[in-house]
N, C-alpha and C positions, 0 to 999 in steps of 0.2 A: 504494499499502502506506500503511494505516495506521502513525502511529510504535509504538514500543514502547510499554509503559505503562511508569511510573517504577520504583525499586525503592526501599525506605525506608532502605537502607542507604546510600545517595549524601547523607542530609541528616547535617546536624552534631548532636551532644547538643542537647536542646530546653533552655529557660530553664525556669525552675518558674514561671513564670507564661506561659509559651505551653505546656505540661504541663497545667494547671491549666483553661485556656482551651479546650486540643483535649477534656479530661474532659468541660466542662459543655458544649461545643457536640455530641459523640456520646452523650450523657447527653440532653440533648432533641430533638435531631435535628429541631429547627424549621427551616421552610424562612428564615426569617430570622438573622440574628445579626450582630450591633453590638459588633467589638473597639476598644474606645480604649486604646491603649499612646502613652506620648510616643516624640518622636520619636529614634531609633535603637535604641530597645528590640528591633525584630528582627518585624517585623509581615509584611515581607514572608516570611521562612523562615515563621512561624505559618501563612500563607496560603496557600505553595505545599506547604505540609505535609499539613495539609486536603486541602487540592485531590486530592494524591498519597492520600490515605486514602478519596475519595471513587468517584477514576477507577479503585482497585485491590478494592472491594466492588461495582460495577459501578452505584452511585448516579448516577453521570453518565457520559456522553459526553463532553462537551464544557466548555474552559474559553473564557468570555469575561472579561478583564480590563480598566477604566474606571480612565483616569488622566488628572491633568490635564495632561500635558503630553505633546508629543512626544518631549521626552528623557528621558520617567519611561515611554514606551511603551519604548523603546531597553532603558531599566534593566529592566523586568520582564522583559522576551526573554530578559535575558541569565543574570537570575536562574535566570530557568527554566528554562535550558536546564542551567543546573551542575547540577541535582536529575534532569534525565532531563524533563521535559514542556518537549515542545517548540509556545513561543507566536510566532503570525508579527504581528510587529508593523510588517510592515509591506501593514496589510490595509488597502486602502479602499474606505468607503461604496459605487465603483463595480465593484468585484468581484461585487457581487451573494450570495457565497456563499464562505464559506471553504474556503480546501484543506485535501486530506482528506491530505497532509503533515505536518500540525502538529496539536494537542492542541487548540490553540484558537487564538483570534488577542488581543491587545493595541491598544481604542483610546481615543480623549479623549470626555471630554463632549462637547467641539465636536461629534466628529464623530456622537454618538449623537443629537445633539439637532438635527441637519441629516439627519437622515436614520432616525429613530423605528422606522421601518416595516420596512428592512431587518433590524434587528438582532433586533427580536420574530420574522419570519419564518426567521432563522436559528436562535434563541433553543425556534421550536416545532420545528425535524427533526428535535433529538437531545437527550437529558435535561440542560439544562446547569446549571452553575456558572456563578456573575456576582459577580468580586470586586471591587468598587468601591470604591475605593482615593481613600482623602483623601474622604469622603463627602460632607463639608460640604459642596463645590464642586459638586454636586446643586445645591445651592440658589440659585446664584448667578444663574439668571435662572427670567423658565418656562419658555424653551422646555427648557432644560436640564434640567429638574425633571420636567417634562413626559413628554422625550423619554424619561428613563431609564425613569418609572413605566411606560409604554406599548411602552419595549422589551422589557424585562425581568421580566412583571410574569409572562410561562409559564416563567420560569426555575424548576426543582424547587429549584434552592437561592441565594440569596444571603447574600455575609458583606460586612459593611461594615467598611472599616477606618478607618480616625482619629487625629492628634493630637492633634487638638482641634475636638469635638464641637460645638465653640460659635462661632454667627453674629451679627455686627451687627444682625439683621434680623428680619423674622417670615418669614420665606419659608419653610416646613415643608421639610427632607429627607423624597424617598422613602425607605421602608420604614423608617423610622426612627420607634420607638413613643414616642409620648412618654404621659407621666402627669402630673397635676395633686399639685402639693403641696402639702400640708399647711398649711403657713405662710402662703400667699397666692391659694392656688389655681391657679396657673398652670401651661398645661403646661410640661414640660420634658421631653428627652429622658433616653433610658433604655438604659443599656447594658449586654449580656449579656457583658460581661468587661473590667474596667477594671485599667490599672496604669499610674500617674500619674508624674510625676520624680521625687518623693519616693520610693515606693518603689524606681526603677528608683535612683535614689543609691545607696539604703543597698542595694540589692544587689551596686555596684559596675559596671552594665552601662554608665551615663552618667557621665560627667565632671562634676565640679564645677565651677560656672560664676561667675566672678571679674567683678564688671560697675565700669568705673572711668569713676564722670561725671566730666565735662570742665565747668565754668562757665567766665568769664572775660567783659569788656565789650564790649560790640557796639555798632555805632552804625549809623543806617541815616535815610536821608529818606525819608518819606512822598510820595502823590501829590500831596497838598495844600504840600508841601516844607518839611514842618519837620522839623526834625532829633532824632532821640530816641538818646537813650543808658542804657543799661540794664545789669546785670550776670544773665548767663545762670541761670537757680535761683533768682533771690528770686520772693518773691511778685507777683503784677501779675495784671492782668488777661488773658483767654486772646484776645485779639485781640493785647496786647503780646508775651505769651509767643511767639506762633506766628510774629511778626516775627522776634523777637530769633533763635528759632531757625531761620528763614531767614538770616538774615546771619550765624550762624554756620557754617552748613554751604556759604555760599557760597564758591565758588571761589577768587575772586578776593583772600579774607581770610587774615586768617594765622591763624586757630581750626582749618580741616583743613588746613594744612602739619605745624601744632606737634601736634596731637593723631595726624596720621600716622607722623611722627617716634617721638613715645612708642610707637605699637605697634608700628612698628617694634622698637626696642630692647626690647620686650616680647617680642616673637617669637624676635629674638638667643639673651637670654636661656633660655628655653623648647627652643632650636636646642641651644645649650650645654649646658643639664641633664640630658639623654639622650630628647629628641625630634628626633632631626637631621632627621628630613623633617619637620617642621611646618610648615604653612602658615596664610597670613592673607586674609581678604577683607571688602574694603568691599562694602555693600547702598549702593548711591546711587537718588536720587528721579530722575535722568532722564540721557537720554542722554551731554547737553551736559557734568553735571558729574563724571558716569562718566568720560567723557576725560579729564577736564581733572585727578581725581585722580589718576588713570594716569600722567599727565605729570608730578605732584606725588610721589609712588611711584620713578618712574625715576629723578628727582635724588636723593631720600636714598638710595637704594639701590644707584643705579647700573645696578639689573638691569630689564629691563622688565617692565611689570605685564602677568598674561592679562588682556583684556576683552571680558564677553559681555555684547552688547546687549540680545539677543532673544533670542526661541526659538524659533531655524531650525536647519538641518542643521550649519551651521560651526561655530554655540553649543557643538552637543553635543558635534563634534568637539575643542572647545578646552575644555571641562570636562574631557572623558576623557583628553584629553592633561596637565589641570595636575593632575588627580586623581592619575595616577602617575608625576608625576616631583616635581624637590624645587624646582622654583621657588615663589618669594618668599610674590609677591601676585596678588591676583584682583581684579576690579575687574567687579561686576555691576547690573543693578539690578532687574530676576526674576525672572530663569532660577534662581536659588541660593537663593528665598526657602521654599522648600518641595519636600521632596519629595527633592531629589538628593543621593547621598552621595558627601561625600569625606570619607571619617574622619579622614587628617590635618590637617583645618583645626582649630585651638586659637585665634587670634588673630584679633574681630570689629570693626570698625568698623563702624557702624552708623550712618551718615552719610544717610538717607532721611526723610522729613515723615513717612511711612506710622506708623500708629501706634496700628491699633485690636491688641486683644488676641490677634484670630484672627494678622493678620502680623506679631507681635512673637515670640510663641511660636512663631511656624513659622521665622522668622528665625533667632531663637537656637538650634533645634533645626538648625540647621545645624554645629553646633558641640557636641553634647555626647555623641557617639558616642565612645563608650571603646574602647580597644583591647588596654589592659594597666592594669593596676592603679597609680594616681599620677597617671595623666595629666590634666591641667586645661584649663581653655577660661579666654579673659580676652575680655570685649566693651567696646568703650569706646565710649560714646556722650555726647551732650549730656544737662546737670543739668538736665534739663526733668522739673517735678513728674510728668504724665503718666508718662515712661518711668521714672524710678525707681520709681514705682509698679507699673507692670509688673516691672518687674526683684527687686523686693520681693518680689513676687507667685508670685514661679517656680514655686513648692511647690504652689499654688492648684490645686485640680480645679474644671472650671467645664461646665454643661451648657448644650446651647441652649436656651432658654426662651422662648415666643412671646408675645409679648403685653407683657411688661415694658415701662415706661415708657425710652426713650432717652436718658442725656445725652450732652450737646455736650462734648468735649473736645478740647483742643488744635484744630486745625484745622475751618471746615466740615466736615461730617459727608458732605456731599455729593462736597465738594471729595476728602477723605479716599480716601470709594471710586475715586472715579476715578484719587488718584495712584495706588491698586495696582494698578489696573487699564491704565491708561496710562503709558508712558515718557515722556510729553511733558506729564503732567498737570503735574509741577512750575513749567514757563512759565507756567503759568494765577496762581499763586501765587506768582510772583516779581514779577511785573510791577508789584504792588501799591505794592514798596518798590524804593529803591535801596539797595544794603547800602554802605557806607564802609569802615567795621575792625570789626575782633573780634580779641581774643585770648584765648587757650586756658591753662588752671589746671586740675590737679585739684582736684575741689571735694571727692569723698567715694569710698570702696567701697564695694560693695553687696553681701554673703556672707549666704547663708541667713538673708534675710527681715532683717540686721542693717547698720546704716552705721558702716563702719569709717573710720579714720584720714582725719577731718574735720580741717577747719583749727586751726591754732592759735591763741592768741590775737593774735598778731601779726598772721591775713591770710594767712599759707605753712602751703604742707603740702607734704609729705617727698617728693615724687613719685617718686623716684629708690628710696624703702625697697619699693613696691610695683610697682612695674615690674622690680626683682630681686628678687621674690618666687620660690623655685624650680618649676621648672615640672613636678614630678613630686611631687607632696602628695598625702595621703587629702584625705578632704571635713574630716576632725575637725582633722586634720593643718593646714589650712588656715585653718578657726575658730581653730585656738591659737594659732597665729603672727598674726595681724593682730590678735586678742587683746593678745597680749604688746606689738606696735608700738605700737597707739595707748595702752597705757599707758607706755610708754617716750616717747611723745609728751606725754602729759600730765605726766609728772614734768618731762621737760626743760621746756616750757611754766612749770611751777613754780618750777625753777630760775632760770630767765629773769626770772623778775619776780620774786621774790628775792633776786638780784644786783642787779638798777634800783633795788629802794628799802630795801637794806640788810636786810628783814626781812620773813616772809612778810604779804601786805596782808591787812585783815580781810576772809575769804570774803563775805560780804554786800554787803562795800563795793564790791570786783570784781566780783559780778554784777551791781549797781546800775549802774557806770559801764559795762559795756557796750552796744554798739549791738545794734539788735534781730537784726539776722546771728549777731553773736557770742555772745547769748545763744541762740538756738537750738542754734547747735554745743555749746555747752553741757551744754544738756539733754539732746540726743541723745547725748550721751558718756554723762553721767549716766547715762541709762536704758538705755542698755547695758550701763553697769557691773552696772546691778542684774539687769537679764534675765543677764548672764553668771551674774553668781552666783547665780542661783532654780534657773537651768542645773546649777552643778555639785551644788547642794543636791537635786535631783529626780530630775537625768538629763534633764530633757525638751530638745529639740532648741530652739533661739534660736529659729526659725521660729516653730515651736508657741508659745512664748509671746510671743511680740510679737501673736500672731494671736488666742490668747484674750484681751492686753488689750485689743487692736480691737473682738475682741466685747462686752467690757464698757464700752469708752469711745467706742466711733466712732470715725470720721474713719481719715482714710489712712494709708497705712504711715507711720513713722518718719520714714523718708527726707524725705517731704515736709508733715509736721505741724507745725500752728502752734505756738507758743509754749506756747495755751492747754490744747490738747491732750497737748501733749507735758507739762507739769507735772500735766494729771491721771492719764497714767498715772503716772507716776513714784509718785503718792500711791498709787496702787491695787496698786501694784506692792511696794510699802513696807506692805500690810495684809496680801497674803497669807500 
C-alpha cells in the first residue's frame, strides 16, 4: 500500500526567502529551478515543502533526492520523515525499482554515475521530482555529470540546491542555466532564487563569524637540506607560503597545540556565556594529523575527542552521537565539510591545506547555523594571505564562470584538488619538507571584511581580549566591541610610547622608524578607523565600504593588501 500523502500543517512557518522562492517557483512552473541559499538557511525545508505541494496537487508521484554523501542520505530521509514524506535511504542500484512503501528514494551522485540507466528507468515509470542537493557536485567528474543528465532528463521537475554554485573548473553543471555576462562575455550560472550569507546575517538566520588568524615563526628543512625560517603570514612566494603553512599544521610542532588550547579557551567562554552545549570542530588534512590532533585535545581538555575519518556507516553514527551530546570536540577530515547539520558547532579550527573558495565556504558553513539570537561562531585559521582573503569575503556572492582564467593560489592546483578528494593527499605534500618547529601567536581578527585587533607596535597582541569576547552578541555588537577594543589597544600603544620617551614622538618619525610589518599594521588600523567613520556617517556596512574601495583601487582584501595598496585606499576614502 502506498504511503499517505503529507500534510502541510506538519511544516514549520517558512522564512521570508523560502516564501519568496516558493512563490517564484509556483508562478513559473518551469521544469528546472536553481535555489542558491547560504549554508544554514533552510534549503532542505524549502525543498521538502515544495515536494509536498507537488505531491498534493498531483504534479508528481515520486521524489528522488540526490545527495553528495551516504551520511547526507540518512539526514535527508530523517528530515523528510519528520514532515510526512517517506524516502528510502537504503535503496541500492541492484534493487532495480523503488519500493511502493515510500514516496521515493535518496541516492548519492556516485550511485547515479554508476547506474544512470537504472535511475532513468525509475524516472520514466512515474512523474518524478528530482532534488539535486549541492548540485555543483554533479560537475565533479564527467561520469557523474553525464550520469545525472542521462538519468533525470525524463523528470517532470528538477530542483537544484546549493550554498556554493561555483566551481574551480570548467565542468558545466547539468540542468543549470548559463548566461553570457556583459562585462567579459563569459557564461555564468544563473540562479532562480538567491539568498546569500549577507542576507541571512541581516535576517538573523545565520551567526556572525569571527575569524582569529594565527601567525608565528616556522622552521623547516627542504628536500635539498636547506633550513628555512619565516613568519607565517608575511609576504613571500607561493611555494614558501605553502611550506610554512604545512609546517604550522604539522602535529609534531607547537603551533597546533597552542591554537587548539586557545580555541578550547574560546569554547569555554562561549559555554559559560549562555551556549552551554556549544561544540567545536577541527577540520584536518589527513587521517594521521586528525588522530594526532585528537590526542592533543585529550591532553588539553581531559576529554576524548570524537574522530571522524571517512564517509562510512560508523562515522555517520559518531556524527549523530556528537550532534545530540554535550561533548566538546570533534576532529574530521572530509566528513563534516559539507551539508552535515550540527547546529551546536560554534568554534572551528581550520587545520587543512584545502583552500579553494568552494571548500572554504562549505567548511565555514558548518558553524553558521543560528538557533537563537546572539549566537556567534569563532573560527581559528592560519594567517595565510589566501585564507585571509576568503575570510574577508565571506559575504561575497559568486557564480560558476565557464572559461575564466584560473589563478594558482597556495599549493599546486592538482594537489589541492586531490587533497579535497583524498584523506591521504596530505602525505604527498609533506614529503617535500621536514618540519622543525613552529610557534603560534594571534595575528589579527577578521569580522565583516575588516581586520581588528592587529598587533601593537611592540609586536604583541592581546589574545585574551579576543578569546574572552562574550559568546552571545548580535552582529552589530560584535563590530562595536571589536572597534572599541582596537581603539583601546591603539591608545595603550600611544601611552606606552609616551612613557618611554617622556613625550609623544612626532607621528611621521614613528612611521618612518617602523618595519614593513609594523607599517602594514599601522596602515590597516588607519584604514579601518576611516572605514568606521564612513560607516557612522553613511550607515553602510563595513564590508560594503571595503568592497567599494577594492572596486575603485583594485587588489585583495585589506587583511592581505600591500603597503602601497593600503595607502591608496586611505587616500581614496579620505576623498569620499
